[in-house]
C-alpha positions as CSV (number, residue, x, y, z in Angstrom):
1,X,25.5,46.8,0.6
2,X,28.6,45.0,-0.9
3,X,28.8,41.1,-2.2
4,X,31.4,39.4,-1.7
5,X,33.0,37.9,-4.7
6,X,36.0,36.6,-5.6
7,X,58.7,41.6,-7.5
8,X,60.5,40.1,-4.8
9,X,62.6,36.9,-5.0
10,X,61.9,34.5,-2.3
11,X,64.0,31.6,-2.3
12,X,63.1,28.3,-0.7
13,X,64.6,25.5,0.1
14,X,61.8,23.3,2.2
15,X,57.9,23.8,1.7
16,X,56.2,25.1,4.4
17,X,53.7,28.6,5.4
18,X,52.9,29.8,8.6
19,X,50.0,30.4,10.9
20,X,48.8,28.0,14.1
21,X,45.3,28.3,13.9
22,X,44.7,25.0,15.7
23,X,43.1,24.7,19.3
24,X,46.6,24.9,21.1
25,X,49.5,27.7,20.6
26,X,51.7,25.0,18.9
27,X,51.8,22.7,16.1
28,X,49.3,19.8,16.5
29,X,51.4,16.9,17.0
30,X,49.1,14.9,15.5
31,X,49.2,16.1,12.1
32,X,49.4,13.7,9.2
33,X,53.2,13.0,8.4
34,X,53.4,11.0,5.6
35,X,50.9,12.3,3.0
36,X,51.9,13.1,-0.4
37,X,50.5,15.0,-3.1
38,X,49.7,12.7,-5.4
39,X,47.1,11.5,-2.6
40,X,45.2,14.3,-3.9
41,X,43.1,14.2,-7.1
42,X,43.8,17.5,-9.1
43,X,41.0,19.5,-7.8
44,X,41.8,21.9,-10.7
45,X,40.1,19.5,-13.1
46,X,36.3,18.0,-12.4
47,X,35.9,14.2,-13.1
48,X,36.4,13.2,-16.7
49,X,39.1,16.0,-17.4
50,X,36.9,18.5,-17.9
51,X,38.1,22.2,-16.6
52,X,36.6,23.8,-13.2
53,X,37.3,27.0,-14.5
54,X,39.1,29.8,-16.7
55,X,42.6,28.6,-14.9
56,X,44.7,25.6,-15.4
57,X,44.9,22.7,-13.0
58,X,47.2,22.7,-10.3
59,X,49.5,20.2,-12.1
60,X,50.0,22.2,-15.2
61,X,51.2,25.6,-12.9
62,X,54.8,25.7,-13.5
63,X,57.2,26.0,-10.0
64,X,58.8,29.6,-9.5
65,X,60.7,30.3,-6.5
66,X,59.9,34.2,-7.4
67,X,56.7,35.4,-5.5
68,X,54.0,36.4,-8.2
69,X,54.1,39.5,-9.7
70,X,51.5,42.3,-8.3
71,X,50.9,44.1,-11.3
72,X,51.2,41.5,-14.4
73,X,48.6,39.5,-15.7
74,X,48.1,36.0,-14.9
75,X,48.7,35.2,-18.6
76,X,51.8,37.6,-18.8
77,X,50.5,39.6,-21.8
78,X,50.0,43.1,-20.0
79,X,51.2,44.8,-16.7
80,X,48.8,47.4,-14.5
81,X,51.4,50.2,-14.6
82,X,48.9,52.5,-12.8
83,X,46.2,52.8,-10.6
84,X,43.7,53.1,-13.3
85,X,44.6,49.9,-14.8
86,X,45.1,48.2,-11.0
87,X,41.4,48.8,-10.5
88,X,39.8,48.6,-14.0
89,X,40.9,44.9,-14.6
90,X,44.4,43.8,-12.1
91,X,42.5,44.0,-8.3
92,X,39.3,41.7,-10.4
93,X,41.7,39.0,-11.9
94,X,43.4,38.8,-8.4
95,X,40.4,38.2,-6.7
96,X,39.1,36.0,-9.3
97,X,42.4,34.0,-8.8
98,X,42.5,33.9,-4.9
99,X,38.7,32.5,-5.3
100,X,39.7,29.8,-7.8
101,X,42.9,28.6,-6.4
102,X,42.5,29.2,-2.8
103,X,39.5,30.5,-0.7
104,X,36.6,29.7,-3.1
105,X,33.8,31.4,-4.9
106,X,30.8,33.0,-2.2
107,X,27.5,32.8,-4.3
108,X,26.5,36.2,-6.1
109,X,23.2,36.7,-4.1
110,X,22.9,39.9,-2.4
111,X,21.6,39.5,0.9
112,X,19.9,42.8,2.7
113,X,20.3,43.2,6.3
114,X,17.3,44.3,9.0
115,X,18.7,45.3,12.4
116,X,16.8,45.3,15.7
117,X,18.2,46.5,19.0
118,X,17.2,43.3,21.5
119,X,19.2,45.0,24.3
120,X,20.0,48.4,25.5
121,X,22.3,49.6,28.2
122,X,23.1,53.3,28.4
123,X,25.4,52.3,31.4
124,X,26.7,48.9,30.7
125,X,30.5,50.8,32.1
126,X,29.4,53.5,34.7
127,X,30.2,56.8,32.8
128,X,32.1,55.2,30.1
129,X,30.4,52.6,27.9
130,X,27.1,52.0,26.4
131,X,26.3,48.3,25.2
132,X,23.9,47.5,22.5
133,X,23.1,44.1,21.3
134,X,22.0,44.3,17.6
135,X,20.4,41.1,16.1
136,X,21.1,41.3,12.4
137,X,18.8,39.3,9.9
138,X,20.4,38.1,7.0
139,X,17.4,38.8,4.6
140,X,15.5,35.1,4.4
141,X,18.3,32.8,4.7
142,X,17.3,31.9,8.2
143,X,19.9,33.5,9.9
144,X,20.7,35.8,12.4
145,X,24.1,37.4,13.6
146,X,23.9,39.3,17.2
147,X,26.6,42.0,17.5
148,X,27.5,43.2,20.6
149,X,27.8,47.2,20.6
150,X,30.2,48.8,22.9
151,X,30.4,52.6,22.6
152,X,32.3,55.0,24.3
153,X,29.9,58.1,26.0
154,X,30.4,61.4,24.9
155,X,31.5,60.9,21.4
156,X,29.5,61.3,18.5
157,X,30.1,58.8,15.2
158,X,33.3,56.9,16.8
159,X,35.3,54.8,14.7
160,X,34.7,51.4,15.7
161,X,36.6,48.2,16.0
162,X,34.8,45.0,14.2
163,X,36.2,41.8,15.5
164,X,34.6,38.5,14.9
165,X,35.1,36.1,17.8
166,X,35.5,32.5,18.6
167,X,33.5,31.6,21.4
168,X,30.5,33.9,21.4
169,X,29.8,37.4,22.6
170,X,29.6,36.1,25.8
171,X,33.2,35.7,26.0
172,X,34.4,39.1,26.1
173,X,33.0,40.2,29.5
174,X,31.9,37.9,32.5
175,X,28.9,40.0,32.4
176,X,25.6,38.4,32.1
177,X,24.1,41.3,30.1
178,X,25.8,40.2,27.7
179,X,23.8,37.6,25.0
180,X,25.4,34.3,25.6
181,X,25.9,32.4,21.7
182,X,23.7,29.6,20.6
183,X,25.8,28.7,18.0
184,X,28.4,25.9,17.9
185,X,31.6,26.4,20.2
186,X,34.9,24.7,20.2
187,X,35.8,22.6,23.1
188,X,38.9,25.3,24.5
189,X,35.6,27.5,24.7
190,X,34.6,25.6,28.0
191,X,32.5,22.3,28.7
192,X,29.1,24.5,28.6
193,X,28.3,28.1,27.0
194,X,28.2,29.5,30.3
195,X,32.0,28.1,31.6
196,X,32.5,30.5,28.7
197,X,31.6,34.0,29.9
198,X,34.4,35.8,30.1
199,X,37.0,33.7,28.8
200,X,38.3,35.8,26.6
201,X,37.6,38.9,28.5
202,X,41.5,39.4,28.8
203,X,41.9,39.9,24.9
204,X,38.8,42.5,24.6
205,X,39.9,45.6,26.8
206,X,36.9,47.0,26.2
207,X,37.0,49.9,28.7
208,X,40.5,50.9,27.0
209,X,39.3,50.7,23.3
210,X,36.7,53.1,24.7
211,X,39.2,55.5,26.7
212,X,40.7,55.7,23.7
213,X,37.4,57.0,21.8
214,X,36.6,54.0,19.9
215,X,33.7,51.9,19.9
216,X,34.1,48.2,19.6
217,X,31.7,45.4,17.6
218,X,32.2,41.8,17.8
219,X,30.3,38.5,16.9
220,X,30.5,34.8,17.0
221,X,31.8,33.3,14.0
222,X,29.7,30.1,14.1
223,X,26.6,32.3,13.9
224,X,27.8,32.8,10.3
225,X,29.1,29.4,9.9
226,X,29.9,26.6,12.4
227,X,33.7,26.1,12.8
228,X,33.1,22.4,13.6
229,X,35.7,21.6,10.8
230,X,33.0,18.9,9.4
231,X,33.2,19.5,5.4
232,X,29.8,18.7,4.8
233,X,28.6,22.6,5.1
234,X,25.2,20.8,6.6
235,X,24.2,23.9,8.5
236,X,25.3,28.2,8.5
237,X,25.6,29.9,5.8
238,X,26.8,27.5,3.4
239,X,23.6,25.5,3.7
240,X,21.5,28.8,3.6
241,X,23.3,30.2,0.3
242,X,24.2,27.7,-2.0
243,X,25.5,28.6,-5.7
244,X,24.7,25.9,-7.8
245,X,26.0,27.5,-10.6
246,X,29.5,26.3,-10.0
247,X,31.4,23.2,-9.4
248,X,31.2,22.3,-5.5
249,X,35.0,21.7,-5.8
250,X,35.4,25.6,-5.9
251,X,32.9,26.8,-3.4
252,X,33.7,29.0,-0.7
253,X,35.0,27.6,2.1
254,X,34.8,28.7,5.8
255,X,37.4,31.9,5.9
256,X,35.4,33.1,2.8
257,X,32.1,32.8,4.4
258,X,33.0,34.3,7.8
259,X,34.6,37.5,5.8
260,X,31.4,38.0,4.1
261,X,29.8,37.8,7.4
262,X,31.9,40.7,8.6
263,X,30.5,42.8,5.6
264,X,27.3,41.5,6.7
265,X,27.8,42.7,9.9
266,X,29.4,46.1,8.5
267,X,25.8,46.5,6.7
268,X,24.3,46.1,9.8
269,X,26.3,48.4,11.7
270,X,26.0,51.4,9.4
271,X,21.9,50.6,9.3
272,X,21.8,51.0,13.1
273,X,23.9,54.5,12.6
274,X,25.9,54.8,15.7
275,X,29.5,54.5,14.3
276,X,31.5,56.5,11.5
277,X,31.0,54.9,8.1
278,X,34.5,56.1,7.1
279,X,36.3,55.1,10.3
280,X,35.8,50.9,10.4
281,X,38.9,49.1,11.5
282,X,38.3,45.1,11.0
283,X,40.9,43.3,13.6
284,X,41.3,39.5,14.1
285,X,43.2,37.3,15.6
286,X,44.7,33.6,14.0
287,X,42.0,32.2,11.6
288,X,40.0,35.5,12.4
289,X,42.7,37.4,11.2
290,X,42.8,35.4,8.2
291,X,38.9,36.2,7.5
292,X,39.5,40.0,7.9
293,X,41.9,40.7,5.7
294,X,40.1,38.6,3.4
295,X,37.2,41.1,4.0
296,X,39.2,44.1,3.9
297,X,40.5,42.7,0.2
298,X,36.7,42.5,-0.7
299,X,34.9,45.6,1.4
300,X,36.5,49.2,0.8
301,X,34.2,50.2,3.7
302,X,36.8,48.8,6.0
303,X,39.5,51.7,6.1
304,X,41.9,49.9,8.6
305,X,42.6,46.3,8.8
306,X,44.4,44.6,11.4
307,X,45.5,40.8,10.7
308,X,47.1,39.4,13.7
309,X,49.5,36.7,14.0
310,X,47.1,35.4,10.6
311,X,49.7,32.6,9.4
312,X,49.1,30.4,6.6
313,X,46.3,31.7,4.3
314,X,46.4,35.0,5.9
315,X,49.5,37.4,5.8
316,X,52.1,34.6,5.9
317,X,53.7,34.0,2.1
318,X,53.2,30.2,0.7
319,X,56.8,30.6,-0.3
320,X,57.9,31.2,3.5
321,X,60.3,28.5,5.1
322,X,58.8,28.2,8.5
323,X,55.6,27.4,10.1
324,X,52.3,25.6,9.4
325,X,52.6,24.2,5.7
326,X,49.7,24.4,3.0
327,X,49.6,20.3,3.4
328,X,48.9,20.1,7.0
329,X,46.2,23.4,7.3
330,X,44.3,21.5,4.7
331,X,44.5,18.3,6.6
332,X,43.7,19.9,9.8
333,X,41.3,22.3,8.6
334,X,39.6,20.9,5.4
335,X,36.6,23.3,5.6
336,X,38.8,26.5,5.7
337,X,39.5,26.5,1.8
338,X,38.0,25.3,-1.4
339,X,38.8,22.1,-2.8
340,X,41.5,23.2,-5.2
341,X,44.2,24.4,-2.6
342,X,45.0,21.1,-0.8
343,X,46.4,20.2,-4.0
344,X,49.4,22.6,-3.3
345,X,50.2,20.3,-0.9
346,X,54.0,20.3,-1.4
347,X,53.8,22.3,-4.0
348,X,54.0,25.6,-2.6
349,X,56.5,27.0,-5.5
350,X,53.2,26.3,-8.0
351,X,50.7,28.6,-6.3
352,X,50.0,31.0,-8.9
353,X,48.8,33.7,-6.4
354,X,50.8,34.6,-2.8
355,X,49.5,36.4,0.3
356,X,51.4,39.6,-0.3
357,X,48.8,40.0,-3.1
358,X,46.0,39.4,-1.0
359,X,47.4,42.2,1.2
360,X,47.7,44.5,-2.3
361,X,44.2,44.7,-2.8
362,X,43.6,46.6,0.5
363,X,45.8,49.5,-0.9
364,X,45.6,52.3,-0.7
365,X,44.2,51.9,3.0
366,X,45.2,50.9,5.8
367,X,47.2,47.3,6.8
368,X,48.4,46.0,10.1
369,X,50.0,43.1,10.3
370,X,51.2,41.8,14.0
371,X,53.1,38.7,15.0
372,X,54.9,37.4,18.2
373,X,58.3,36.6,18.4
374,X,58.0,33.0,19.7
375,X,54.9,32.4,17.4
376,X,56.8,30.1,14.5
377,X,53.9,28.2,13.3
378,X,52.3,31.6,12.2
379,X,55.7,32.3,10.7
380,X,56.4,36.1,11.4
381,X,59.6,36.2,8.8
382,X,57.2,34.9,6.2
383,X,54.5,37.6,7.1
384,X,57.3,40.3,6.9
385,X,58.3,39.2,3.5
386,X,55.1,39.3,2.7
387,X,53.9,43.0,3.7
388,X,57.4,44.7,2.0
389,X,56.3,42.9,-1.3
390,X,52.8,44.1,-1.3
391,X,54.8,47.7,-0.3
392,X,54.6,48.8,-4.2
393,X,50.4,49.0,-4.5
394,X,50.8,51.5,-2.0
395,X,53.6,53.5,-4.0
396,X,51.1,53.0,-7.0
397,X,48.7,55.5,-5.5
398,X,51.9,57.7,-4.4
399,X,51.7,56.8,-0.6
400,X,54.7,55.5,0.7
401,X,53.6,52.0,1.6
402,X,55.9,50.5,4.4
403,X,58.2,53.1,6.2
404,X,61.6,51.5,7.4
405,X,63.4,52.9,10.6
406,X,67.1,53.6,10.2
407,X,67.7,49.8,11.0
408,X,65.2,48.5,8.0
409,X,62.6,47.6,10.5
410,X,59.1,48.7,9.1
411,X,57.5,51.0,11.3
412,X,53.9,51.8,12.4
413,X,54.6,55.4,10.5
414,X,53.1,54.2,7.2
415,X,49.6,53.0,5.9
416,X,51.2,49.5,5.7
417,X,53.2,48.4,8.6
418,X,54.2,44.8,10.2
419,X,54.9,44.9,14.0
420,X,56.6,42.1,16.5
421,X,56.1,42.1,20.1
422,X,57.9,39.1,22.4
423,X,55.9,36.1,22.9
424,X,53.7,33.4,21.6
425,X,50.3,33.3,19.8
426,X,47.6,35.3,21.7
427,X,45.6,38.7,21.5
428,X,46.9,40.8,24.6
429,X,46.8,44.4,25.7
430,X,50.1,44.7,24.4
431,X,48.8,44.2,21.0
432,X,45.7,46.6,21.9
433,X,48.1,49.3,22.7
434,X,49.9,48.7,19.0
435,X,46.4,48.6,17.2
436,X,45.4,52.0,18.8
437,X,48.5,53.6,18.0
438,X,48.7,52.6,14.4
439,X,45.2,53.8,14.4
440,X,45.8,57.0,15.7
441,X,48.6,57.6,13.1
442,X,46.0,57.5,10.6
443,X,44.6,60.7,12.2
444,X,41.8,58.5,13.9
C-alpha cells in the first residue's frame, strides 16, 4: 500500500497556461478580468512573516523564461547525472516542491483498505463482460468508494484502465444494475442522479475496451472529495484525514486528494485480485487528467498514465502562451490546489517547477498526453512542449522518450507520447482507439 506524499528555453510574451476544467468546453465568460497578484497575500509566508516551509515565498523567487531544469537541485548546488542520483534525491525534491508550491501536502497517515463485493453480474454484457461492484472501505475514516469493475470474459488477469468519473458510476451505462452515486454531483450531470444515468456512456466504451482484452474500473471522484467548489473542505477525505502538523495554506487541494484516491482504488483492485498488478493504466479527462498524472508521479504501480486534455495543472506548461492562466484557474476553482499556488497569478515566470517535471517523475513508465485541436483552453501547444521537455528523464534510463516521425511530430512509438486529434474538449471513441493503440505498442 503506497502513501501519497508529496534544459529547454520557453520564451513567453504574455502570461497564461492551458486547460478548461469548467462546466463548459469554452473559457468561462464570467471569469475575473481585473484582479492582480497584489490582491493575493503572499502564501509563501504565514502571518508575521514566518516561513511556511523550507522554500522561499513566491515574491522572493526569480522570474525566469527558461523552463526549470529537470535534474538541477532547487538551490543549484548539485545535479542528478544518473538514475541512482535521480531516484535517490531529485525525485523526492521535485515531489516536495510540487506539494509546497502547487498541489499541497497529503497527510502521511497510512490508510488500509478492505474490499467487499456487493454486486456481481457474471454476464453483464452477454458472453463478453462481467460486472462487479467493489465497496472499498478506507480504514476507519468512515468513507467507502464504490468501484465499478468491468472485466472481459475469457481473460485471466487482464490489464485494467482505472478512471475517476465526474457524475457517478451510473454515468457510464444506462443499465440500472450499476449503482447510482449518493455523493455530490455537479449541475451539468443532471437535475437528479437518475437523470445522469448513462449521460456519459459514450465516453466509456465498455464493450470495446473488453473486446480489446482490458478491464475497466471507474469510481466517482466525489466519493473521495466532493468537487463542490467550496473552500472549507467540510466533508470527504479532507474532513476525515487532517494533517494538523502543517500550516493549512499548504494543505492538499482536491486534485491531490483525488490522486490519493486513485491509489486507494488501486489498493482495492489488488486486494480483489482480478486484474494484472503489473499492467495498471490510469486514465483521466480534464481535471481528472490532472489527477491521474499526479497520481502516477507518486504511485509506481501505475505502469501507464493517460492525461487527456488535462490543461493547466496537468500536462500544459505554466509558461505557455495559450489557454487558462494560473490566475483564472485559481479564481474559478480555489479548492483544487493549495493556497500558495494562487500567489503565482500573473507571475508564471516565477514558478520554480513546471509541468514537464511532473511528467518526468513518471519515467521510465509510459505516459500519453492527448489533446483536441480546437480545445485551445487546454493549451495543446503547451502540452506538446511539456512532453518534449520531459523526454530527457526517459533518456536517463536509456529509453527513447518521445519518438518523432520524419516531419518532427511525436508518435505513439515511444514510452512518452503526445497525440493531437481534431475536435474540442471531450472524450470520444477516437480517443479510446488511441489509448488502446498506445497500450498495444507497450506490449499490453
